[in-house]
N, C-alpha and C positions, 0 to 999 in steps of 0.2 A: 517407539513413535516420539517425536518433537515437539515439547511443552509448549502450546502459545501463548506468548507473552500477555497481559493484561493492560497494559498502561497503553491504549488507544488512541489515538489527537489525529486530526482532519486538519488537513489544510486550511491555510488563511486564505487562498484563491479562493476555499468553497464559500457559495454564498446565494445569496437571488439571483444576486444579477450574472451569475453564470449559472445558471442549473440547477442549482446544489446535485451535480453531475460530478463526487469525488469520492478520493479512495479513502481509506483511516488504515495509519502505519502503526505499528506498535513493535517497539524491541528489545531485546534481553543484548548480555552480552553473549551470544551464540547465534542469536535467526532475527530476524526481519520477515517480520508478517503483513501481508496487505489483507485490505479485502473494499469494498462496496460498502459505503455508507448510506446506502439507502437500503442493503440488506445484507447487516452486519449477522444475523443468524445464519446466515448461506455461508459458501464456502471461501477459504483464505485460503492464498498460498504462502507457502514459508518457503525462505530463502537462508541458508548462511549469510551472517555479515559480509562474508569475503565477496557473496556472488552478486549482493545488491545493487552496489556500484554496475560493474557492467550490467546489471538489465536494466540501469533506472538511461546506462548511456545507448544501449537497443531500444529504448524505447523512445530517447527524444531522437534520435538517429532515422528513425522510419514515419516516411512523409505521412499528414492524413490523408486519409481517404476525400 
C-alpha cells in the first residue's frame, strides 16, 4: 500500500465565488494524491507521479456536461 502524502493544498481558484467546489492535492517524490476539499476524510485518489499529468490532460479534454 502506498503512503498518502500529507502536504495538502487547495487550488487558488477555490473560494466563495466558485461555490467552494474544489479538490486538494498532495504530492511526494513518487505519488500525487487527490481528494475532495469538502469531504477530506473520504476517498482519496492516488497516482504515480508519471500518471498524474496524463490524468489532468484527460480531464481537460473531456467536455463539461
